[in-house]
N, C-alpha and C positions, 0 to 999 in steps of 0.2 A: 505494500500499499504506498509503504514512504515512497518508491521510486515513482511511482504514478504521480505523486504530487510534485517532486522536482520537474519531472517530464511537462506537466502543465505549466508549473512556473517556467522553464525554459520557452515553451512555445509563446505563453502570455508577455514573455519580454520581448521574443522576436515580433509578434504582431505589434506591440506597442512600438517597437523601433521603426516598423514598416507605416505604423499610423502617422508618427511623427515627422518621418519624413515627407509622407503625403501632405500633410498640414503644412509644411514650410514649403512646401512645393504651390500649395494653394494661396498661402501667403503672398509668395515672390508673386506668383501670378496676379493676383490681384492688385499689387501695389504697383506693378508694370502696366496695368489696365488702367489704372485710375491715376496715372504718370499720364499716359496717351489722352485721357479724357480730359484732362487740365490743359494738355498741347492743344488740343483740337478746340476746345472752349476757347482759349486766346486766341488761337490764330481766326476762326470766328470773328470775336470782336472786332480784332485788327484788323481783318480784310473788311468789314462791313464799315468800320469808321474811316478809312482811306477809301474805299469805294464813293462812301458819302461825301468826304470832302474833296477828291478828283471832279463829283457830279457837280458840286456847289461852285468849283473854278471855273467849269464849261462856261458861265454867264459873265465871265469877265473876260475871255479869250478870244482869240482872233481867230479865223477860219482855218488856218493850216493848225494853229494851235489847238483848236475846238477837235478834228479829228481825233488827233495824238490824245487828248484828254479822255475823249470818248471811248476808243480804244483800252487804254489805260484803265477806265472805270470799267468797261465792261467786264474784264480780264482779272480785275479783283472783285466784281459782283461774282464772276464764275467760281474765281478760289472758295470764296465765302460760302457760295452752295455746296463746293467738295468738301468745304471743312466742316458744314454745318453736318453733311452724311456721314463723315468720319466722327464726327462726336457722338451721332446718334448710334453709329456701331460700337464705338467706345463704350458707350452707356451700357447696351445690350450686354456687350461684354462682361463689363463691370458687374453688371445684376447677376450673369450667369456666373463669374467667380466667386460672388459672395456667396450664392449657394453651395458651391462647391467647397469653399471654407468651412460655412456651417455644417455639411454633411461629413467634411473632413475632421471639425472639432469634435461632432458628437460620436463619431468613432473612436476618437483617440481617445475620451472622456470614458467611454463603455469599458475600451481594454483597457487602460488604465484601473480602473474598477476592477476588471477581470484579473489583471495581473496583481492589486492589491488582495483580491479575493485568495488566489493561488498562493502566495507567499504568506499568508496568515494561515492556510492550509498546511504548508511545510512546517512554519515555525509550532504549530499544534501538534504535528508528527513529530517532530523533534523533542518536542516537551514531553510526549506520551511516552517515546521510547527513552529518555532520559529518566524518567519515573520509575521507582521501583515498582513491582507489581504487588501488589496485597495479596497475601495469600488466601484463597478461596475455602470454603468449608471442607471440601473435596482434598484441595490441599493438606490441608492440616491432618486429615484423616490418613491419607497415603503417608505423609511423614509418620504420624503414629504407629501405623503399622510398621514402618520401618525401624523403630526403636527398639533395642536387644530387649527388655523388660517384655515385649507381647510375643508371645509364642510365632513362630512363622506360619506363613500359609500355602507353603510350597509343602508338596507330599512328602509324606516322610515314610522310611519302608516298613514302619506297623501297619499304616493303614494300607498300603496296596498290596499287601496279603490276602 
């Protein structure tokens, strides 16, 4: 029985280690996704601001400059649209990564509880092995039968005749 508890503890420790790695990977992925979301949001804001600024300058520009400013404003508006799509994608990815992290956290906690239970079972088994066994009534009787002042229960030559 003692070996079973030790095997269970080793398995639980391995599972906890793997769950810890999965949790760390989920945290890293979520951090990267949130960083990407922040960059996309910043790019959306900057490109919209620049597009708006260049659109306002068109009123003050000459004919040659007007075409260049219009092209630049359209390019910035297109960049803002692409950045907005990237931001939405990053938001969806961050939501998914958050769910993945939550699952990894729950699994890690459950496996850690399992490992704690396994460790406690090993400790109980070790304590039980170290504890002297209290003699039972049959143990006392058996010892009593073996004392020298009691007649032996084996066959003697007189009863076999």
